C-alpha positions in Angstrom: 17.6 -1.2 -61.5 17.9 -4.2 -58.7 16.0 -6.9 -59.1 12.6 -7.2 -56.9 14.4 -10.3 -54.8 17.4 -7.8 -54.2 14.9 -5.3 -52.7 13.2 -7.6 -50.8 16.3 -8.6 -49.1 17.4 -4.9 -48.6 13.9 -4.3 -46.5 13.7 -7.4 -44.8 17.3 -6.4 -43.4 16.0 -3.2 -42.6 12.8 -4.6 -40.7 15.1 -7.6 -39.2 17.7 -4.4 -37.9 14.7 -2.4 -36.6 12.9 -5.4 -34.6 16.5 -6.2 -33.1 16.6 -2.8 -32.1 13.2 -2.8 -30.3 14.4 -5.8 -28.6 17.4 -4.4 -27.6 15.5 -1.2 -25.9 12.9 -3.5 -24.3 15.9 -5.7 -22.9 17.4 -2.6 -21.6 14.1 -1.3 -20.1 13.4 -4.4 -18.5 17.2 -4.6 -16.9 16.5 -1.1 -15.7 13.4 -2.1 -14.3 14.7 -5.1 -12.4 17.9 -2.8 -11.1 15.4 -0.2 -10.0 13.6 -2.7 -7.4 17.0 -3.9 -6.4 18.5 -0.8 -6.2 15.4 0.4 -3.8 15.6 -2.5 -1.8 19.1 -2.1 -1.1 18.9 1.9 -0.5 16.4 1.1 2.4 18.7 2.2 5.2 18.4 0.8 8.8 20.1 3.5 10.3 18.1 6.1 8.3 14.7 4.8 9.9 16.1 4.4 13.3 17.5 8.1 13.3 13.9 9.1 12.1 12.2 7.2 14.7 14.8 8.7 17.8 14.1 12.1 16.1 10.0 12.0 16.4 10.2 10.4 20.0 12.7 13.0 21.2 9.7 16.1 20.4 8.5 14.9 24.1 4.9 14.7 22.8 3.2 14.7 19.6 -0.3 15.1 20.8 -2.6 16.3 18.4 -3.4 19.2 20.8 0.0 19.8 21.7 2.3 22.9 21.5 2.5 24.3 18.2 4.8 27.3 18.7 7.9 25.6 19.9 10.6 24.6 17.4 11.5 21.4 19.6 8.5 20.0 21.5 5.0 19.1 20.4 3.5 18.6 17.3 4.2 22.0 15.7 7.9 21.1 15.7 7.1 17.4 14.6 5.3 18.4 11.4 7.7 20.9 10.5 10.4 18.5 11.0 8.8 16.0 8.8 8.1 18.7 6.2 11.6 20.2 6.2 12.9 16.2 5.7 10.5 15.8 2.9 12.1 19.0 1.5 15.3 17.6 1.3 14.4 14.3 -0.1 12.7 16.5 -3.1 16.2 18.4 -4.0 17.6 15.0 -3.7 14.8 13.9 -6.4 15.6 16.6 -8.9 12.5 18.4 -7.9 10.6 14.9 -8.9 9.0 14.7 -5.1 5.9 17.3 -4.6 5.7 18.3 -0.9 2.9 20.1 1.0 0.4 20.5 3.9 -2.9 19.0 3.9 -4.9 20.7 6.7 -8.5 22.0 8.0 -9.8 22.8 11.3 -11.4 20.1 13.4 -14.4 21.5 15.8 -17.1 19.4 18.3 -14.8 16.6 18.9 -14.9 15.1 22.3 -11.4 14.2 22.2 -10.4 17.6 21.7 -11.1 20.9 23.8 -11.0 23.5 21.6 -11.1 23.9 17.5 -7.5 22.7 16.3 -5.7 22.7 13.1 -5.1 19.1 11.9 -2.1 19.0 9.4 -1.0 16.3 7.3 2.4 16.3 5.7 2.4 15.1 2.4 5.1 14.2 -0.4 3.8 13.3 -3.8 5.8 11.8 -6.7 3.9 12.3 -9.9 3.4 9.0 -12.2 5.3 9.6 -15.5 2.8 7.2 -17.7 0.1 9.0 -19.5 -2.3 6.4 -19.0 -1.5 5.9 -15.6 -0.3 9.1 -13.8 -3.8 9.7 -12.5 -4.0 6.5 -10.5 -2.8 7.0 -7.3 -1.2 4.9 -4.5 -1.3 6.5 -1.1 1.0 5.1 2.0 0.9 6.2 5.2 1.8 6.2 9.1 0.6 8.7 11.8 2.9 10.9 13.3 0.6 12.3 16.5 1.1 10.5 19.7 -0.5 9.4 23.2 -0.2 8.5 26.9 -3.0 6.9 28.9 -5.1 10.0 29.1 -6.5 10.8 25.6 -6.5 14.4 26.7 -3.3 14.7 28.1 -1.3 17.0 25.6 1.8 17.9 27.9 3.1 14.5 29.1 5.9 12.9 27.6 4.7 10.5 24.9 7.2 9.5 22.8 5.3 7.3 20.4 8.6 5.3 19.2 6.2 2.4 17.8 3.0 3.8 17.8 3.6 5.4 15.1 6.9 7.0 15.1 7.8 3.5 13.2 5.0 3.7 10.4 6.2 7.6 9.9 9.6 6.5 9.5 9.0 3.8 7.1 7.1 6.3 5.0 9.7 8.8 5.5 11.8 6.1 4.3 10.1 5.2 1.1 10.0 8.7 0.0 13.6 9.2 0.2 14.6 6.4 -1.6 11.7 5.9 -4.3 11.4 9.5 -5.2 15.1 9.0 -7.2 13.2 7.1 -9.4 10.3 7.5 -11.8 7.0 5.0 -11.6 3.9 5.0 -14.3 1.6 5.5 -11.5 1.5 8.4 -8.6 2.3 7.4 -5.3 1.6 9.4 -2.1 3.5 9.3 0.7 1.6 11.0 3.7 1.9 11.3 7.7 -1.4 11.8 9.3 -2.2 13.7 12.1 -5.0 13.0 14.6 -5.4 9.4 14.4 -5.5 9.0 17.8 -8.3 11.5 18.2 -10.3 9.6 15.7 -8.6 9.0 12.3 -8.7 12.7 11.7 -6.4 13.8 9.1 -7.1 10.4 7.3 -10.8 11.1 6.9 -10.2 14.5 5.8 -7.9 13.1 3.1 -10.4 10.4 2.0 -13.3 12.4 2.2 -11.6 15.2 0.0 -10.3 12.5 -2.5 -13.9 11.2 -2.7 -15.2 14.5 -3.6 -12.5 14.9 -6.2 -13.0 11.8 -7.8 -9.0 11.0 -7.2 -8.5 7.8 -8.4 -6.9 5.9 -5.3 -6.4 2.4 -6.4 -4.8 1.4 -3.1 -4.3 2.5 0.5 -1.7 1.3 3.0 -1.3 2.4 6.2 1.8 1.6 8.3 0.7 1.5 12.2 2.7 -0.2 14.8 5.5 -2.1 12.9 8.4 -2.2 15.6 8.1 -4.4 18.1 9.0 -7.9 17.5 8.7 -9.5 21.1 5.5 -11.5 22.3 4.9 -10.1 25.7 3.5 -13.4 27.1 6.6 -15.6 26.8 9.2 -13.2 25.7 9.8 -14.8 22.0 10.8 -13.1 19.1 8.8 -12.9 15.9 10.8 -10.7 13.5 9.9 -12.9 10.3 6.3 -12.5 9.7 4.1 -9.1 9.8 -0.1 -8.7 9.4 -1.9 -7.3 6.8 -5.3 -6.7 7.7 -7.7 -7.0 4.8 -11.4 -5.9 5.1 -13.9 -8.3 3.5 -17.6 -7.2 2.9 -18.2 -3.4 4.8 -20.2 -3.7 7.8 -22.8 -1.3 8.9 -23.6 -0.3 5.3 -26.4 -0.8 3.0 -25.4 -3.6 0.6 -24.9 -2.6 -3.6 -25.9 -4.6 -6.6 -21.9 -5.3 -6.0 -21.8 -6.6 -2.5 -25.0 -8.8 -3.1 -23.2 -10.1 -6.4 -20.0 -11.2 -3.8 -22.6 -12.6 -1.6 -24.8 -14.5 -4.0 -21.4 -15.9 -5.9 -19.6 -17.0 -2.8 -17.0 -14.0 -3.5 -17.2 -12.1 0.0 -13.5 -13.1 0.2 -12.5 -11.4 -2.9 -13.1 -8.0 -2.4 -10.9 -5.3 -4.0 -9.2 -4.8 -0.3 -8.7 -8.7 0.3 -7.2 -8.8 -3.2 -4.8 -6.1 -2.3 -3.6 -8.4 0.8 -3.1 -10.9 -1.5 -1.0 -9.1 -3.6 1.4 -8.5 -0.3 1.2 -12.2 0.6 2.5 -12.9 -3.3 5.2 -10.1 -3.1 6.7 -11.4 0.2 6.3 -14.8 -1.2 8.5 -14.0 -4.1 10.7 -11.6 -3.0 11.2 -11.8 0.8 12.2 -15.1 2.2 12.8 -13.6 5.6 9.6 -12.4 6.0 5.7 -13.8 5.9 2.8 -11.9 5.4 -0.2 -13.3 7.7 -3.4 -12.2 5.9 -5.7 -11.0 8.8 -9.5 -11.3 7.4 -10.9 -8.4 9.5 -10.7 -4.5 8.8 -8.5 -4.2 12.1 -8.0 -5.7 15.7 -10.7 -5.8 18.3 -11.4 -2.2 20.0 -8.9 -0.5 17.7 -8.7 1.3 14.7 -6.5 2.7 11.8 -6.0 5.3 8.9 -7.0 2.9 6.5 -10.4 2.5 8.0 -11.2 6.3 6.8 -10.5 5.1 3.4 -12.4 2.1 3.6 -15.4 4.0 4.5 -15.1 6.2 1.1 -15.2 2.7 -1.0 -11.5 2.6 -1.7 -9.3 -0.5 -1.4 -7.2 -0.1 1.9 -4.9 -2.3 4.0 -2.9 -1.9 7.5 0.2 -3.2 8.1 1.1 -4.0 11.8 3.8 -6.3 13.6 2.6 -9.7 14.5 2.1 -9.6 18.2 1.4 -6.4 20.3 2.8 -5.3 23.5 0.2 -3.3 25.2 2.3 -2.1 28.4 4.1 -0.1 25.7 1.0 1.6 23.6 -1.1 4.5 25.2 0.9 4.1 28.3 2.2 6.8 30.9 6.1 6.4 30.6 6.9 4.7 34.0 7.7 1.9 36.0 5.5 -0.3 38.1 6.5 -3.8 39.9 9.7 -3.6 37.8 7.7 -3.5 34.5 8.6 -0.6 32.3 5.4 1.1 30.5 5.5 3.3 27.6 6.5 3.7 24.1 10.1 4.0 24.2 12.6 4.1 21.2 14.5 1.3 23.0 12.1 -1.4 22.7 11.5 -0.6 18.6 13.3 -3.4 16.3 15.0 -1.3 14.0 15.9 -4.0 11.5 12.4 -5.3 11.6 10.9 -1.8 10.7 13.3 -1.6 7.6 12.0 -5.0 6.6 8.6 -4.1 6.5 9.7 -0.9 5.0 11.4 -3.2 2.0 7.9 -5.1 1.6 6.2 -1.8 1.3 8.8 -0.9 -1.2 8.5 -4.3 -3.2 4.7 -3.9 -3.2 4.5 -0.1 -4.0 6.9 -0.5 -7.0 5.2 -3.1 -8.3 1.5 -1.8 -8.3 3.0 1.8 -9.1 4.4 0.1 -12.5 1.8 -2.4 -13.1 -0.9 -1.9 -15.6 -4.4 -0.8 -13.8 -6.7 -3.8 -12.9 -8.6 -5.0 -16.0 -12.3 -3.4 -16.0 -15.7 -5.3 -16.5 -14.3 -8.7 -15.9 -16.9 -11.0 -16.0 -17.6 -15.0 -16.0 -20.2 -16.7 -18.6 -22.8 -18.4 -17.2 -25.6 -18.8 -19.5 -24.5 -22.3 -20.2 -24.0 -25.7 -18.2 -20.5 -26.9 -19.1 -17.0 -27.8 -17.6 -15.5 -25.0 -19.0 -14.9 -21.6 -17.4 -14.8 -18.4 -19.9 -14.2 -14.7 -18.5 -13.9 -11.7 -20.6 -12.9 -8.3 -20.0 -12.6 -4.7 -21.1 -9.0 -4.0 -22.9 -6.3 -1.8 -21.1 -4.9 1.2 -22.4 -1.5 1.1 -21.3 1.5 1.2 -24.1 3.5 -1.9 -22.3 0.8 -3.7 -21.6 1.6 -7.5 -22.3 -1.5 -9.1 -21.5 -3.8 -10.5 -19.1 -3.3 -13.3 -16.6 -6.4 -15.7 -15.2 -5.8 -17.2 -11.9 -7.9 -19.6 -10.0 -8.4 -21.2 -6.8 -10.4 -24.0 -4.7 -13.1 -22.0 -3.2 -11.8 -23.0 0.3 -7.9 -22.1 -0.2 -7.2 -18.4 0.5 -4.8 -17.9 -1.8 -4.3 -18.0 -5.9 -3.5 -21.8 -6.7 -3.1 -21.8 -10.3 -2.5 -19.3 -13.4 -2.3 -19.0 -16.9 -1.1 -16.1 -19.1 -3.4 -15.8 -21.8 -1.7 -13.1 -24.4 -3.6 -9.8 -25.0 -6.9 -11.1 -25.4 -10.0 -9.8 -23.8 -11.9 -13.5 -23.3 -10.5 -17.0 -22.5 -11.7 -20.3 -21.5 -10.1 -22.6 -19.5 -10.9 -26.0 -20.9 -12.1 -28.8 -18.3 -12.2 -26.3 -15.3 -15.6 -25.7 -13.6 -16.8 -22.6 -12.6 -18.7 -24.2 -10.2 -16.0 -25.7 -8.3 -13.3 -22.5 -8.2 -12.9 -18.8 -7.7 -11.4 -16.8 -10.6 -9.5 -13.6 -11.1 -8.1 -11.5 -13.9 -5.0 -9.3 -13.9 -3.4 -7.3 -16.1 0.7 -7.9 -17.1 2.9 -5.6 -18.7 6.1 -6.1 -20.6 8.4 -6.0 -17.5 5.9 -8.8 -15.8 4.6 -6.5 -13.2 1.0 -7.1 -12.5 -2.1 -5.9 -11.1 -4.3 -7.0 -8.2 -6.6 -9.7 -9.5 -10.2 -8.9 -10.0 -12.9 -11.0 -9.3 -15.4 -11.5 -12.0 -19.4 -10.6 -12.2 -21.6 -13.4 -13.7 -22.6 -12.6 -17.4 -25.8 -14.0 -19.3 -26.6 -13.1 -22.8 
């Protein structure tokens, strides 16, 4: 019979071997995750994006009420081609990608002459983690186009930049990312009817709200192909705008909105946090592209499909080129006084579209693999003190590593300080006064994927 010491050594050896095996598996998984994003970045193809933009432009017009019977002209041919292309991506993904139409009939619309079927084309990549698969990230472009007259559905409307560029980016994301698995679900969608009033996006967002679909973020890519500043001809291919709304206008303020106003958190809505997420992703991964956060829902006199999701309470941002060239937007294709008008493929910077597509890929990979945002985040305010105590509810993901507390001066737009606090639900930052800083909490997994930060509500006991 062995001695107690020999048994102890024996079981200790087994424990160390198992621990080493777990560490080895985690290390291997971490390497696979790092390889995943590196490969996605590498696989995004300028040639593929260019080919898709030119194909979309070649349908003559993709006006919402244009021909649906031809196989080469009009919106019907365009949506069938997008659907068929998604189906090719599905086969290449070992059937992980789920392709479908989302459609309804629009009636009584001043921008449409008669009842018209609005058809969104969707490719859904289901999440694989039990605790995260119901969390959804939507990335979109709109595939309809127009000329000067919003009702003209027969004239040549190539819509190469507005918005074949965004549609091609989403298609490329679907092609490349569907080869991999992600914890949460990603929906790649080409919306229809944007030019007639965000019709396809409104239909989808309203349906998602009715069905309580957990859309954690919505990203629309709309007009992402021009890099030339029309006023002086200078090239700006190293920056991109991300429009992120603060407090929503024109609605009855909720208790949550009042809390933001009362505590100075109106710059820390979920959409603003999503915008900061893109800023951090670009800063860490893309030395050749700077994110310019724009603290507005959208541009003056304009709107995009993200607005439909904002109206349903979902966090959403719009990604657009830094300077728009209005002679090439919503214009009849023509030449006047030596100036070429119209949204033609030759004016698209395809390398730049690929760069913006990579930004999307980095952000989506991180969002869809990260844990969910921490819930019930609060800041203790019952005492006058120069420390700050934050608390939150624990996440349920099996690969959760813990939480990170972030803070910044109240006038600074981006997080300045961060501290990983481990797998806990409360933390005190010594010597940092809650009166002088804005705080947030984000969840972190074992592979260092991080959720967007969550602004804390004041708590009194």
